[in-house]
C-alpha positions, 0 to 999 in steps of 0.5 A: 737524889734530892735538892737539899738546899736552894739559894736564890737571889733577885729571882722574881718575888725574892730578893734572897732565899736560902732554905733547906729542903727535905723529902716532903716540902709544903709551900704555904703563903698568900696568893701572889706570894711566890709559891709558883715562882719558887718552883719556877726557879727549878723549872728554869734550870730544867728548861736550860738543860732540856731546851734546844735554846738553852739559857736564852730560850729559858729567859725569853719564855719568861719575858726576858731577864727584866721580868725575872729579876726581882722588882726590889733588886737594883737595875742590872743586879745579878739573878742567881740560882744555886742548888745542892744535890744530896743522896738523902736528907742530912747528908753532905751534898754530892753536887752543887750547881751555881749560876749567875746571870745579868743583862748585857749593857750593849743590848746583846743577849743576857750572859753568864757572870758565873757558872760553877760546879762542885762535886763533893768538896772539889770544884770542877767548873768555874766560868768564865774560863780562859776560852770565855775570855777569848770568846765572850759570846760563849757566856751566852750559853751554859755548860749545863745545856751542852751535852759535850760540855757537861760530861763531868756533871752529867748527873746534875743535868740529868737530874734537872732535865727529869724534874716533873711538874704536875698541875693536872687540868681535867678538861684537857683530857675530857674535852681535847678538841675544845682546848686544842693548842700548842703542847707544853714541854713535859705535858705538865697539865695532863694533855697526854696523860692517857698516852703515858698510861698506854706507854707503860708496860701492861704489867706495871700499868695494871699494878698501878691502876689497882693501887690507884683504885684501892686508894680512890675507893675511900673517896669514891666507893662505887668505883670498880675495875679501873682499867685502860682500854683501846677504842678501835673506832677513834684509835685512842686509849681511854680510861674505863671503870664501873660505877655501882649504883643501888638502882641500876647496878653497875655501869661503865664510864669513861674519863669524859664522864668522871668527875674533875676530882676523880680525874685529878686523883687518878693523875696525882696518884699516877705521878706519885707512883711513877718510876721517876726518882727525881723531884716532883712538883705538885701545884695545889693538889687540893683543887676540886677535891672534897675535904675528906680526901684532901685530909688524907693526901699528906699521909698518902704522899708519905706512904708512897714515898716510904714504899719506894726503893728510892725516895722521891722528893715532893714539893707541894704548893697549897692554900688548903687547911685540910691538907695541912691538918695532918698532924704528921707534917712537921714544922721543918717541912712547911716553908712559909712565904711572907711578902714584904717591902723588900720582896718575899721572905721564905722560912720554915715554920719551925723557925718562927717562934709563934708557929713553933710554939703552936706546933709543939703544943700539938696544933696541926701545921694548918692551925699553926701557919694559916692564921699567920698567912691570913694576917699577912693578907689583911695587912697588905690589903690595908 
């Protein structure tokens, strides 16, 4: 399944968002325009479904509802999220999940104003219900977070629970003792990346590492024999490869000797090749990578998606002209975020006359969209 449509109201940077999403989505906008906040709306649902504290913990992790509600919203305005889940792009949604939250006037925890679920065209949940009327404290929890309550829409809960967010930090792998600290849910920054590889069956692991090595050789042609080894002395797994050098032949290296870019690419390709079929969120994958590699990323992502038995949706935030230089990126795949007095607007590039004209004239998404983003930055600086 994929998220085919997303509606937000009063969520962080956004007063109102209503966008259609395809298998591959690029979020483009100035710094602080809300690219990460748009992704965080989906991670918020994941937190509700996956945390022990459910709705209340997901809210408190973000500093409370007052820090979630858009600054342009009226006091005590509802914060609303709605997702549409479809099997494929263009199909009618199989599921719709909708949530509205507000702060309680008597200083009790935030509460649901509504929670609704549709399966196809049939509404199967509408809260508040009779039990909520009898026991108002029930509205401090969602059915999404309760295994006993979401039986009718377990597929929705499973989908949001299994979302993957990827913002790999190489230093966590190369210098684990330097960056010791509490681990985050689902390991989005890669602290346990080597464990993930180790816990994959040897046959699948070997196939994936071979594919990653083949993809990497376009950027790092000296790299050979990428593998996972076990260090008996430290009782830990390590990535190992050979690097050919014209003077000294080939030498083995481990992950602490890899460049940041090489590690980022390995982690990125591993995430793309993962068996998961749910949504993958990629935060600025171009960081630390040379332009020649970044220019190939969009095509590589599309190639991996097209080879899978089940398509995996990917949402990518980016500032990179190189990433958006791929002429295969369509205007409908690029969501342009533009800050304004009433919050950030989100529109497909294909719906903006200026960018649509440039795209139809043969310009890349980078050439059509990024100059507009730069003008927005200049206006706000003035």
